[in-house]
Every structure is written in structure tokens, then in C-alpha cells.
All heavy atoms as an XYZ file, in Angstrom:
684
protein
N    -132.712    -44.670   -101.911
C    -131.798    -43.779   -101.225
C    -130.609    -44.610   -100.756
O    -130.762    -45.726   -100.276
C    -132.497    -43.126   -100.029
C    -131.597    -42.162    -99.280
S    -132.354    -41.429    -97.788
C    -133.964    -40.951    -98.339
N    -129.404    -44.041   -100.925
C    -128.174    -44.719   -100.483
C    -127.490    -43.837    -99.449
O    -127.217    -42.667    -99.700
C    -127.268    -44.931   -101.691
C    -125.960    -45.609   -101.351
C    -125.150    -45.813   -102.626
N    -123.819    -46.297   -102.343
C    -123.445    -47.558   -102.424
N    -124.315    -48.475   -102.791
N    -122.212    -47.916   -102.166
N    -127.234    -44.435    -98.290
C    -126.555    -43.718    -97.212
C    -125.254    -44.437    -96.930
O    -125.223    -45.657    -96.730
C    -127.411    -43.660    -95.927
C    -128.743    -42.997    -96.223
C    -126.663    -42.934    -94.812
C    -129.739    -43.101    -95.102
N    -124.156    -43.661    -96.929
C    -122.846    -44.216    -96.645
C    -122.210    -43.461    -95.495
O    -122.300    -42.236    -95.409
C    -121.929    -44.093    -97.867
C    -122.414    -44.852    -99.084
C    -121.575    -44.525   -100.291
O    -120.459    -45.089   -100.428
O    -122.019    -43.686   -101.083
N    -121.559    -44.222    -94.623
C    -120.785    -43.660    -93.531
C    -119.332    -44.033    -93.823
O    -118.985    -45.215    -93.811
C    -121.243    -44.210    -92.190
C    -120.452    -43.762    -90.950
C    -120.460    -42.242    -90.811
C    -121.020    -44.429    -89.708
N    -118.527    -43.036    -94.152
C    -117.125    -43.258    -94.500
C    -116.259    -42.937    -93.289
O    -116.365    -41.855    -92.719
C    -116.724    -42.366    -95.686
C    -117.618    -42.399    -96.909
C    -117.091    -41.455    -97.979
C    -117.781    -43.809    -97.441
N    -115.415    -43.886    -92.952
C    -114.591    -43.748    -91.740
C    -113.148    -44.098    -92.024
O    -112.863    -44.996    -92.815
C    -115.102    -44.693    -90.645
C    -116.556    -44.540    -90.239
C    -116.995    -45.729    -89.403
C    -116.736    -43.240    -89.476
N    -112.243    -43.416    -91.353
C    -110.852    -43.813    -91.316
C    -110.711    -44.831    -90.184
O    -111.503    -44.838    -89.234
C    -109.949    -42.599    -91.061
N    -109.713    -45.692    -90.291
C    -109.462    -46.666    -89.241
C    -109.290    -45.961    -87.897
O    -108.601    -44.954    -87.808
C    -108.191    -47.468    -89.567
O    -108.350    -48.054    -90.857
C    -107.954    -48.562    -88.556
N    -109.938    -46.476    -86.865
C    -109.832    -45.959    -85.489
C    -110.301    -44.507    -85.355
O    -109.806    -43.768    -84.517
C    -108.406    -46.076    -84.960
C    -107.944    -47.518    -84.903
O    -108.779    -48.376    -84.599
O    -106.746    -47.774    -85.162
N    -111.272    -44.110    -86.143
C    -111.819    -42.749    -86.056
C    -112.446    -42.540    -84.676
O    -113.341    -43.299    -84.274
C    -112.863    -42.532    -87.141
S    -113.714    -40.938    -87.009
N    -112.015    -41.509    -83.934
C    -112.569    -41.282    -82.601
C    -114.018    -40.795    -82.625
O    -114.698    -40.828    -81.607
C    -111.641    -40.230    -82.006
C    -111.063    -39.517    -83.172
C    -110.966    -40.544    -84.275
N    -114.492    -40.344    -83.792
C    -115.869    -39.843    -83.900
C    -116.811    -40.825    -84.575
O    -117.950    -40.465    -84.897
C    -115.858    -38.509    -84.656
C    -115.111    -37.447    -83.908
O    -115.318    -37.266    -82.710
N    -114.218    -36.754    -84.588
N    -116.370    -42.049    -84.818
C    -117.181    -43.030    -85.526
C    -118.487    -43.329    -84.810
O    -119.564    -43.313    -85.417
C    -116.386    -44.312    -85.755
N    -118.419    -43.604    -83.526
C    -119.638    -43.955    -82.766
C    -120.636    -42.805    -82.763
O    -121.848    -43.026    -82.943
C    -119.268    -44.354    -81.341
N    -120.159    -41.586    -82.596
C    -121.052    -40.424    -82.602
C    -121.715    -40.255    -83.973
O    -122.907    -39.957    -84.057
C    -120.290    -39.161    -82.213
N    -120.957    -40.459    -85.028
C    -121.502    -40.337    -86.381
C    -122.559    -41.414    -86.632
O    -123.617    -41.125    -87.219
C    -120.397    -40.420    -87.430
N    -122.294    -42.632    -86.195
C    -123.293    -43.711    -86.325
C    -124.571    -43.338    -85.592
O    -125.685    -43.534    -86.094
C    -122.763    -45.000    -85.722
C    -121.905    -45.801    -86.630
C    -121.569    -47.174    -85.999
N    -120.320    -47.598    -86.545
C    -119.138    -47.513    -85.929
N    -119.054    -47.041    -84.709
N    -118.042    -47.927    -86.538
N    -124.426    -42.806    -84.391
C    -125.596    -42.402    -83.598
C    -126.397    -41.293    -84.282
O    -127.631    -41.308    -84.260
C    -125.172    -41.936    -82.205
C    -124.677    -43.065    -81.321
O    -124.894    -44.242    -81.660
O    -124.042    -42.765    -80.288
N    -125.710    -40.340    -84.902
C    -126.387    -39.246    -85.603
C    -127.206    -39.811    -86.767
O    -128.383    -39.465    -86.948
C    -125.362    -38.201    -86.100
C    -125.972    -37.280    -87.147
C    -124.829    -37.387    -84.927
N    -126.598    -40.688    -87.568
C    -127.292    -41.251    -88.714
C    -128.473    -42.115    -88.248
O    -129.590    -41.978    -88.758
C    -126.329    -42.064    -89.594
C    -127.075    -42.824    -90.684
C    -125.276    -41.143    -90.212
N    -128.243    -42.971    -87.277
C    -129.303    -43.847    -86.767
C    -130.449    -43.016    -86.193
O    -131.626    -43.305    -86.437
C    -128.737    -44.795    -85.692
O    -127.692    -45.556    -86.266
C    -129.806    -45.712    -85.160
N    -130.118    -41.974    -85.439
C    -131.154    -41.122    -84.855
C    -131.966    -40.395    -85.912
O    -133.188    -40.274    -85.792
N    -131.310    -39.933    -86.963
C    -132.015    -39.225    -88.031
C    -132.952    -40.170    -88.765
O    -134.097    -39.816    -89.071
C    -131.014    -38.594    -88.988
N    -132.481    -41.369    -89.060
C    -133.337    -42.360    -89.720
C    -134.553    -42.701    -88.854
O    -135.676    -42.806    -89.346
C    -132.541    -43.611    -90.057
C    -131.495    -43.463    -91.159
C    -130.606    -44.695    -91.235
C    -132.164    -43.178    -92.501
N    -134.313    -42.864    -87.571
C    -135.404    -43.186    -86.640
C    -136.403    -42.020    -86.571
O    -137.607    -42.217    -86.609
C    -134.849    -43.502    -85.261
C    -135.866    -43.992    -84.280
C    -135.291    -44.430    -82.930
N    -134.050    -43.782    -82.549
C    -132.868    -44.410    -82.461
N    -132.764    -45.689    -82.710
N    -131.776    -43.757    -82.103
N    -135.879    -40.794    -86.472
C    -136.767    -39.630    -86.377
C    -137.658    -39.486    -87.597
O    -138.813    -39.086    -87.500
C    -135.930    -38.348    -86.203
C    -136.775    -37.110    -86.022
C    -135.970    -35.891    -85.658
O    -134.932    -36.023    -84.973
O    -136.397    -34.783    -86.053
N    -137.112    -39.812    -88.772
C    -137.895    -39.693    -90.014
C    -138.612    -40.991    -90.388
O    -139.248    -41.059    -91.430
C    -136.977    -39.264    -91.152
C    -136.329    -37.882    -90.975
C    -135.366    -37.606    -92.113
C    -137.374    -36.792    -90.853
N    -138.509    -41.998    -89.527
C    -139.151    -43.288    -89.739
C    -138.769    -43.883    -91.093
O    -139.615    -44.335    -91.850
C    -140.659    -43.170    -89.604
C    -141.323    -44.519    -89.387
O    -140.679    -45.432    -88.853
O    -142.492    -44.677    -89.807
N    -137.462    -43.850    -91.376
C    -136.932    -44.409    -92.623
C    -136.209    -45.715    -92.335
O    -135.422    -45.807    -91.392
C    -135.955    -43.428    -93.276
C    -136.534    -42.104    -93.751
C    -135.415    -41.192    -94.243
C    -137.546    -42.349    -94.873
N    -136.495    -46.712    -93.133
C    -135.818    -48.000    -93.025
C    -134.871    -48.125    -94.213
O    -135.220    -48.712    -95.246
C    -136.846    -49.132    -93.018
C    -136.205    -50.487    -92.802
O    -135.068    -50.540    -92.256
O    -136.817    -51.491    -93.173
N    -133.703    -47.529    -94.067
C    -132.706    -47.509    -95.140
C    -131.405    -48.056    -94.570
O    -130.951    -47.602    -93.519
C    -132.481    -46.063    -95.633
C    -131.429    -46.016    -96.730
C    -133.788    -45.446    -96.134
N    -130.801    -49.024    -95.259
C    -129.520    -49.547    -94.756
C    -128.421    -48.490    -94.889
O    -128.459    -47.647    -95.784
C    -129.243    -50.747    -95.655
C    -130.055    -50.523    -96.883
C    -131.222    -49.690    -96.469
N    -127.467    -48.545    -93.988
C    -126.318    -47.645    -94.019
C    -125.090    -48.476    -94.361
O    -124.761    -49.424    -93.646
C    -126.117    -46.924    -92.664
C    -124.889    -46.045    -92.691
C    -127.363    -46.130    -92.304
N    -124.465    -48.130    -95.466
C    -123.244    -48.813    -95.884
C    -122.080    -48.143    -95.180
O    -121.865    -46.938    -95.355
C    -123.065    -48.716    -97.398
C    -121.763    -49.274    -97.956
C    -121.660    -50.769    -97.709
C    -121.644    -48.958    -99.432
N    -121.375    -48.885    -94.378
C    -120.232    -48.336    -93.645
C    -118.955    -48.788    -94.342
O    -118.744    -49.980    -94.555
C    -120.256    -48.818    -92.193
C    -119.285    -48.099    -91.314
C    -119.512    -48.370    -89.848
O    -120.642    -48.160    -89.374
O    -118.545    -48.793    -89.189
N    -118.122    -47.821    -94.715
C    -116.861    -48.124    -95.399
C    -115.705    -47.552    -94.591
O    -115.759    -46.408    -94.154
C    -116.866    -47.536    -96.797
C    -117.959    -48.156    -97.675
C    -118.155    -47.516    -99.020
N    -116.946    -47.074    -99.654
C    -116.903    -46.088   -100.549
N    -118.006    -45.475   -100.909
N    -115.777    -45.723   -101.094
N    -114.677    -48.351    -94.435
C    -113.477    -47.911    -93.722
C    -112.334    -47.846    -94.740
O    -112.127    -48.779    -95.508
C    -113.114    -48.892    -92.581
C    -111.827    -48.461    -91.897
C    -114.257    -48.982    -91.577
N    -111.643    -46.705    -94.744
C    -110.539    -46.521    -95.691
C    -109.922    -45.154    -95.539
O    -110.011    -44.533    -94.479
N    -109.332    -44.675    -96.602
C    -108.693    -43.366    -96.598
C    -109.723    -42.291    -96.942
O    -109.818    -41.846    -98.096
C    -107.522    -43.335    -97.581
C    -106.360    -44.170    -97.095
O    -106.200    -44.291    -95.859
O    -105.617    -44.704    -97.920
N    -110.478    -41.899    -95.935
C    -111.526    -40.889    -96.108
C    -111.369    -39.810    -95.050
O    -110.857    -40.071    -93.950
C    -112.917    -41.515    -95.897
C    -113.223    -42.675    -96.780
C    -113.302    -43.956    -96.272
C    -113.429    -42.488    -98.135
C    -113.589    -45.039    -97.080
C    -113.706    -43.557    -98.961
C    -113.795    -44.837    -98.433
N    -111.856    -38.591    -95.338
C    -112.002    -37.622    -94.260
C    -113.075    -38.187    -93.348
O    -114.168    -38.479    -93.795
C    -112.469    -36.337    -94.954
C    -112.559    -36.639    -96.406
C    -112.284    -38.091    -96.628
N    -112.752    -38.373    -92.110
C    -113.580    -39.183    -91.234
C    -114.100    -38.428    -90.021
O    -113.334    -37.694    -89.400
C    -112.767    -40.386    -90.792
O    -113.489    -41.274    -90.036
N    -115.384    -38.567    -89.717
C    -116.398    -39.314    -90.431
C    -117.059    -38.476    -91.524
O    -117.175    -37.261    -91.379
C    -117.406    -39.671    -89.351
C    -117.329    -38.522    -88.377
C    -115.891    -38.074    -88.423
N    -117.466    -39.123    -92.586
C    -118.207    -38.476    -93.668
C    -119.505    -39.234    -93.849
O    -119.517    -40.466    -93.862
C    -117.400    -38.499    -94.979
O    -116.229    -37.690    -94.825
C    -118.220    -37.962    -96.144
N    -120.602    -38.495    -93.999
C    -121.891    -39.086    -94.306
C    -122.296    -38.636    -95.699
O    -122.342    -37.425    -95.978
C    -122.979    -38.691    -93.278
C    -124.338    -39.241    -93.684
C    -122.613    -39.149    -91.878
N    -122.541    -39.615    -96.574
C    -123.000    -39.333    -97.932
C    -124.447    -39.812    -98.054
O    -124.773    -40.926    -97.635
C    -122.156    -40.078    -98.966
C    -120.661    -39.829    -98.985
C    -119.998    -40.691   -100.068
C    -120.354    -38.365    -99.214
N    -125.288    -38.962    -98.612
C    -126.661    -39.346    -98.955
C    -126.754    -39.253   -100.473
O    -126.579    -38.180   -101.046
C    -127.698    -38.437    -98.263
C    -129.116    -38.789    -98.745
C    -127.603    -38.561    -96.749
N    -126.964    -40.403   -101.095
C    -126.956    -40.514   -102.541
C    -125.702    -39.879   -103.138
O    -125.746    -39.167   -104.137
C    -128.220    -39.913   -103.151
C    -129.442    -40.793   -102.872
O    -129.267    -42.007   -102.610
O    -130.560    -40.277   -102.899
N    -124.569    -40.125   -102.481
C    -123.276    -39.699   -103.002
C    -122.875    -38.291   -102.680
O    -121.806    -37.834   -103.064
N    -123.714    -37.547   -101.946
C    -123.442    -36.144   -101.641
C    -123.116    -35.992   -100.153
O    -123.873    -36.458    -99.298
C    -124.650    -35.252   -102.026
C    -124.383    -33.807   -101.660
C    -124.954    -35.388   -103.509
N    -122.003    -35.346    -99.870
C    -121.550    -35.092    -98.501
C    -122.552    -34.154    -97.816
O    -122.819    -33.054    -98.306
C    -120.164    -34.461    -98.541
C    -119.508    -34.319    -97.185
O    -120.228    -34.096    -96.186
O    -118.274    -34.390    -97.116
N    -123.088    -34.581    -96.671
C    -124.106    -33.779    -95.993
C    -123.553    -32.465    -95.448
O    -124.302    -31.518    -95.200
C    -124.801    -34.550    -94.861
C    -125.493    -35.791    -95.387
C    -123.864    -34.875    -93.718
N    -122.245    -32.375    -95.252
C    -121.664    -31.174    -94.667
C    -121.277    -30.105    -95.690
O    -121.325    -28.929    -95.407
C    -120.447    -31.537    -93.808
C    -120.818    -32.358    -92.585
S    -122.073    -31.590    -91.539
C    -121.150    -30.198    -90.879
N    -120.865    -30.514    -96.889
C    -120.423    -29.495    -97.841
C    -121.105    -29.597    -99.196
O    -120.792    -28.831   -100.108
C    -118.896    -29.534    -98.011
C    -118.408    -30.850    -98.553
O    -119.122    -31.566    -99.244
N    -117.166    -31.165    -98.255
N    -122.016    -30.530    -99.353
C    -122.821    -30.712   -100.570
C    -121.977    -31.054   -101.808
O    -122.446    -30.870   -102.920
C    -123.710    -29.489   -100.828
C    -124.538    -29.110    -99.648
N    -125.552    -29.911    -99.162
C    -124.468    -28.049    -98.807
C    -126.080    -29.337    -98.095
N    -125.444    -28.211    -97.867
N    -120.769    -31.558   -101.614
C    -119.941    -32.023   -102.729
C    -120.240    -33.478   -103.003
O    -120.584    -34.232   -102.094
C    -118.444    -31.865   -102.433
C    -118.020    -30.442   -102.299
N    -117.094    -30.034   -101.381
C    -118.394    -29.309   -102.974
C    -116.916    -28.735   -101.480
N    -117.684    -28.283   -102.438
N    -120.059    -33.875   -104.255
C    -120.203    -35.282   -104.586
C    -119.019    -36.067   -104.069
O    -117.863    -35.675   -104.268
C    -120.293    -35.471   -106.112
C    -121.620    -35.004   -106.687
O    -122.609    -34.965   -105.931
O    -121.670    -34.694   -107.883
N    -119.308    -37.177   -103.364
C    -118.271    -38.060   -102.897
C    -117.384    -37.435   -101.841
O    -117.667    -36.383   -101.305
N    -116.287    -38.140   -101.560
C    -115.318    -37.662   -100.566
C    -113.925    -37.900   -101.127
O    -113.684    -38.940   -101.738
C    -115.479    -38.390    -99.244
N    -113.030    -36.954   -100.939
C    -111.667    -37.172   -101.440
C    -110.992    -38.309   -100.657
O    -111.358    -38.591    -99.520
C    -110.977    -35.841   -101.156
C    -111.765    -35.203   -100.081
C    -113.173    -35.707   -100.225
N    -110.034    -38.942   -101.310
C    -109.280    -39.983   -100.631
C    -108.193    -39.334    -99.815
O    -107.298    -38.681   -100.353
C    -108.686    -40.974   -101.632
C    -109.737    -41.845   -102.272
C    -109.149    -42.980   -103.063
O    -107.983    -43.361   -102.829
O    -109.851    -43.474   -103.944
N    -108.306    -39.454    -98.515
C    -107.324    -38.934    -97.577
C    -107.633    -39.471    -96.204
O    -108.792    -39.672    -95.864
C    -107.320    -37.397    -97.556
C    -108.634    -36.787    -97.112
S    -108.789    -35.035    -97.381
C    -107.967    -34.352    -95.994
N    -106.631    -39.789    -95.452
C    -106.817    -40.309    -94.105
C    -106.678    -39.151    -93.137
O    -105.570    -38.696    -92.858
C    -105.760    -41.375    -93.831
C    -105.967    -42.078    -92.524
N    -106.784    -43.165    -92.414
C    -105.493    -41.825    -91.298
C    -106.790    -43.580    -91.160
N    -106.015    -42.774    -90.467
N    -107.815    -38.621    -92.697
C    -107.773    -37.449    -91.823
C    -109.063    -37.348    -91.032
O    -110.115    -37.803    -91.479
C    -107.601    -36.180    -92.658
N    -108.960    -36.748    -89.864
C    -110.153    -36.447    -89.079
C    -110.781    -35.167    -89.632
O    -110.088    -34.226    -90.006
C    -109.794    -36.219    -87.610
S    -109.401    -37.723    -86.731
N    -112.104    -35.151    -89.682
C    -112.816    -33.964    -90.148
C    -112.957    -32.970    -89.001
O    -113.192    -33.371    -87.861
C    -114.218    -34.327    -90.622
C    -114.218    -35.074    -91.921
C    -115.620    -35.226    -92.416
N    -116.087    -33.966    -92.963
C    -116.829    -33.894    -94.058
N    -117.207    -34.967    -94.691
N    -117.219    -32.720    -94.509
N    -112.882    -31.731    -89.357
C    -113.167    -30.686    -88.379
C    -114.660    -30.371    -88.372
O    -115.200    -29.909    -87.378
C    -112.364    -29.424    -88.683
C    -110.845    -29.595    -88.599
C    -110.142    -28.298    -88.988
C    -110.417    -30.064    -87.236
N    -115.312    -30.632    -89.507
C    -116.754    -30.389    -89.633
C    -117.488    -31.727    -89.545
O    -117.999    -32.256    -90.515
C    -117.078    -29.668    -90.932
C    -116.650    -30.424    -92.182
O    -115.796    -31.336    -92.070
O    -117.181    -30.127    -93.264
N    -117.519    -32.279    -88.349
C    -118.160    -33.583    -88.112
C    -119.658    -33.458    -88.447
O    -120.311    -32.462    -88.111
C    -117.961    -34.003    -86.631
C    -118.685    -35.287    -86.323
C    -116.479    -34.134    -86.346
N    -120.199    -34.463    -89.154
C    -121.619    -34.427    -89.519
C    -122.531    -34.204    -88.315
O    -122.383    -34.859    -87.293
C    -121.851    -35.798    -90.160
C    -120.504    -36.214    -90.651
C    -119.541    -35.675    -89.654
N    -123.449    -33.274    -88.466
C    -124.382    -32.947    -87.385
C    -125.760    -33.538    -87.665
O    -126.096    -33.833    -88.808
C    -124.536    -31.427    -87.249
O    -125.133    -30.916    -88.466
C    -123.205    -30.738    -86.996
N    -126.529    -33.691    -86.611
C    -127.887    -34.216    -86.764
C    -128.708    -33.316    -87.692
O    -129.457    -33.825    -88.556
C    -128.560    -34.314    -85.392
N    -128.543    -32.020    -87.569
C    -129.298    -31.084    -88.408
C    -129.000    -31.289    -89.880
O    -129.904    -31.303    -90.725
C    -129.025    -29.625    -88.008
C    -129.525    -29.267    -86.628
C    -128.614    -29.752    -85.497
O    -127.442    -30.129    -85.748
O    -129.103    -29.801    -84.350
N    -127.724    -31.441    -90.216
C    -127.336    -31.616    -91.623
C    -127.774    -32.971    -92.173
O    -128.206    -33.062    -93.314
C    -125.825    -31.466    -91.799
C    -125.311    -30.072    -91.541
C    -125.624    -29.160    -92.732
N    -125.084    -27.844    -92.563
C    -123.953    -27.418    -93.096
N    -123.207    -28.194    -93.845
N    -123.537    -26.182    -92.875
N    -127.664    -34.009    -91.359
C    -128.093    -35.334    -91.816
C    -129.614    -35.329    -92.023
O    -130.105    -35.805    -93.049
C    -127.656    -36.435    -90.824
C    -128.272    -37.781    -91.202
C    -126.127    -36.532    -90.770
N    -130.350    -34.781    -91.071
C    -131.807    -34.689    -91.221
C    -132.190    -33.887    -92.457
O    -133.084    -34.287    -93.212
C    -132.436    -34.058    -89.984
C    -132.576    -34.956    -88.774
C    -132.880    -34.143    -87.523
C    -133.650    -35.995    -89.016
N    -131.537    -32.770    -92.693
C    -131.850    -31.941    -93.859
C    -131.599    -32.710    -95.161
O    -132.412    -32.655    -96.087
C    -131.025    -30.659    -93.833
N    -130.483    -33.427    -95.222
C    -130.155    -34.190    -96.434
C    -131.180    -35.301    -96.664
O    -131.621    -35.529    -97.791
C    -128.754    -34.777    -96.321
N    -131.558    -35.993    -95.595
C    -132.542    -37.067    -95.722
C    -133.910    -36.518    -96.115
O    -134.601    -37.092    -96.964
C    -132.635    -37.864    -94.419
C    -131.397    -38.674    -94.038
C    -131.580    -39.272    -92.647
C    -131.115    -39.743    -95.057
N    -134.299    -35.418    -95.495
C    -135.598    -34.806    -95.852
C    -135.604    -34.348    -97.297
O    -136.595    -34.548    -98.012
C    -135.903    -33.618    -94.927
C    -136.335    -34.023    -93.558
C    -136.682    -32.820    -92.699
N    -137.130    -33.221    -91.392
C    -136.551    -32.861    -90.260
N    -135.500    -32.044    -90.258
N    -137.021    -33.276    -89.107
N    -134.517    -33.734    -97.716
C    -134.414    -33.261    -99.107
C    -134.526    -34.438   -100.068
O    -135.265    -34.376   -101.040
C    -133.082    -32.534    -99.305
C    -132.859    -32.104   -100.698
N    -133.497    -31.025   -101.257
C    -132.059    -32.617   -101.683
C    -133.105    -30.887   -102.519
N    -132.230    -31.854   -102.801
N    -133.823    -35.497    -99.786
C    -133.826    -36.676   -100.650
C    -135.198    -37.352   -100.634
O    -135.690    -37.780   -101.657
C    -132.737    -37.641   -100.213
C    -132.397    -38.657   -101.209
C    -131.865    -37.986   -102.486
N    -132.126    -38.923   -103.541
C    -132.679    -38.622   -104.710
N    -132.966    -37.404   -105.004
N    -132.902    -39.549   -105.586
N    -135.818    -37.443    -99.467
C    -137.143    -38.055    -99.363
C    -138.155    -37.223   -100.138
O    -139.004    -37.752   -100.846
C    -137.557    -38.178    -97.877
O    -136.575    -38.949    -97.199
C    -138.903    -38.849    -97.739
N    -138.054    -35.914   -100.033
C    -138.938    -35.015   -100.769
C    -138.770    -35.200   -102.271
O    -139.734    -35.272   -103.016
C    -138.698    -33.555   -100.370
C    -139.573    -32.595   -101.096
N    -139.169    -31.980   -102.259
C    -140.839    -32.170   -100.860
C    -140.146    -31.206   -102.697
N    -141.163    -31.315   -101.859
N    -137.522    -35.283   -102.735
C    -137.249    -35.490   -104.155
C    -137.853    -36.809   -104.630
O    -138.369    -36.891   -105.736
C    -135.735    -35.507   -104.434
C    -135.137    -34.111   -104.401
O    -135.900    -33.128   -104.303
O    -133.906    -34.001   -104.467
N    -137.760    -37.860   -103.817
C    -138.283    -39.157   -104.198
C    -139.810    -39.136   -104.317
O    -140.372    -39.830   -105.164
C    -137.904    -40.240   -103.179
C    -136.416    -40.622   -103.272
O    -135.767    -40.241   -104.271
O    -135.915    -41.280   -102.352
N    -140.490    -38.361   -103.503
C    -141.953    -38.328   -103.523
C    -142.496    -37.419   -104.612
O    -143.661    -37.539   -104.970
C    -142.542    -37.898   -102.156
O    -142.074    -36.598   -101.833
C    -142.161    -38.897   -101.072
N    -141.686    -36.499   -105.144
C    -142.165    -35.592   -106.154
C    -141.841    -36.056   -107.567
O    -142.209    -35.402   -108.535
C    -141.598    -34.167   -105.963
O    -140.157    -34.222   -106.002
C    -142.083    -33.576   -104.668
N    -141.186    -37.189   -107.690
C    -140.840    -37.703   -109.019
C    -141.879    -38.661   -109.534
O    -142.603    -39.270   -108.893
C    -139.475    -38.385   -109.002
C    -138.381    -37.397   -108.739
C    -137.009    -38.084   -108.690
O    -136.855    -39.255   -108.999
N    -136.016    -37.314   -108.321
């Protein structure tokens, strides 16, 4: 499983997004590294295996902007559970 946290420079929601991802991993007892990338991204964006947890699109467009749909604990947990389930059924 690959988890990415995409951030724009000085994103005001970066710390909250980190906390959401860390909390979800802890709740599901998953030991998965989180790759944090800073650049021209809608920020913050959480990708699980390349899929945006908020809109289910592959990847994130290149743009320097704050997101209005900040990743939520529920969406991150759902994406991780879905991916974990897929891994165990293969």
C-alpha cells in the first residue's frame, strides 16, 4: 500500500491532514510509511495507492490551491479499509 500526503507550500491544513492520516493508520493498526510531497497540488490531498480519498480520482492535478474538501478521517479510513480488504482477498 502506498500513502501520499500532497501539500502546497505553507498549507494551513497540513498539520490537520497529517493527524488524520496518522490517526487512521493507528486505528487500523497499519504500519505503512506516508510519503509527504510538497509542490503544486490541491492541498492537502491524501492518495491511497494513487487514488484521491475525497473524490476517487487517480492522482491530483498540478495546481497550487487550498482544497475546500479537506480529507476527513472517515474518507481516509474508508480508503485504507478498502485497500486492506483488496490486499487480503488477492
